[in-house]
N, C-alpha and C positions, 0 to 999 in steps of 0.2 A: 594495440597500446591501449591500459587501461581506464577507466574514467577515471582517478584519484590524477594519475600520470595528466590528460586532458584536463585536466580542467588546474592542476593544480597546487591539487591538497594533500595534506598527506591523508595519507591512505585508510590508516589507522582511525587518525579522529575522524578521518570518511563516516570511516564506517561503523564506529561507536554513535557517536551524532546520529546514520542514522537506523543505527538498527535500532536503536532506545528511542527515536521520536515515531518509527513505523510503530516500533510496539505499542507502543500508548494509541497510538493513531488506533489502531485496528479493536486493542480492550474497549476504546469511546464505541468504539461503533459493533460489540457485543461479541466479538471473533472470543473461540476458545485458541484455550494453548496452541491447542492438535493443528485446528482453522488457521490458526498465525503460523503455523510455520510450517505448511503447507501452502499459501502461497509467496511466506518470505523463501522457499525451498531450502529450509534451513531442518537436520535432524534434529527430532526431538535433543537426545543429549546435547551437540552444540546450540538451537535454545533457549535452555535450560540454563546449560554455560554464559548463556551471555548475556542470560538476564541475571547472574548472582554475579559475576565477574566480570564491569562493557573492559574491562584492559585487554579480555582474551579475544575479544568479537576483532574476527577475521570472515571478510565476505571477498564471497568470491563478484564479480562482471555480471553479471547474471542478477547474481542477489542485489548488489549497490540499483541494480534497474528497477527491482521490483522497485524499493524503495522508492526511489524517485520515486514511480508512478501511485504508490501510497502519499507523500507527500504532496504533491500535486489534485490527486484527488480531496484531499484535505481541502485543500489552500482553495479549489474552485466552489465548494460543497460552505468556505467562508467567505467566501464574495457570493452565492447566492443566493444563501440566508445570514436574515441577524439571528434569528432564533436558536439558539446551540442543543438544544433539543431537535431541531430538526436538520442539523450539523449533523452529530453524529451519529441521528436515527435511521435519515435517507440509507444508505446499504441496506439496512435490514427490512428496507419499506418493498412489499410486491409493484412492480414496474407493469405496467399492461402494455409498452408499443413495443413494436414487432420485436426488437431483438430483444429483449428481457422475457416476452411470452408469460409473462404472469407470474416470475421468479422472481428473488430481490435481488444486486446486484453480489453479493454479499455472497451469495448463492452459487452463482457465474463465475466468483475469483477463487472461488475456497477449493475449486477444479483443481488447482495449483497450473495450469499449463499458462504458458507466458503469452498465449492468441485472445485467453481470455480477458487474461488481466489491462489490456490492452486496450481491447472490444471496452470496456467498460470504461475504464482510463476514457474513452477517444471520448466516451457518448454523458460523464458525466462535466470533461471541459467543457464541449457543448453549452453544457447549461450556463456557460457564464459569459459565452458567446466567444471561446475561442478559436482557438487556432484552427480545432479541427469542426468545430462545428462551421 
């Protein structure tokens, strides 16, 4: 069963709002279009089509889940930091804990691997004392 059906939302509206929000967040984190495409698992043509005409946005369940992780990380960062520069800059900051080993969270998630996105989201959520913390 699809995520849209599970939540009771219209899948088109969910895809449009989710893509736009995630793209804005990724942009605020300093992602290039290519990085955003990899993180969201979108082809170059689909990414640019959705940006040009949001009505065309169609996302798979995997892509919607990726959007959800981006939104949740952003919300966690907004809870942890009051300074907008930290909210947008955290994902580009080198992190020396064992998992990141001197890499930035963006360097990890730009692999496009779902597991990497999940692990980074888990660690960002832990900063706010979230469920995974």
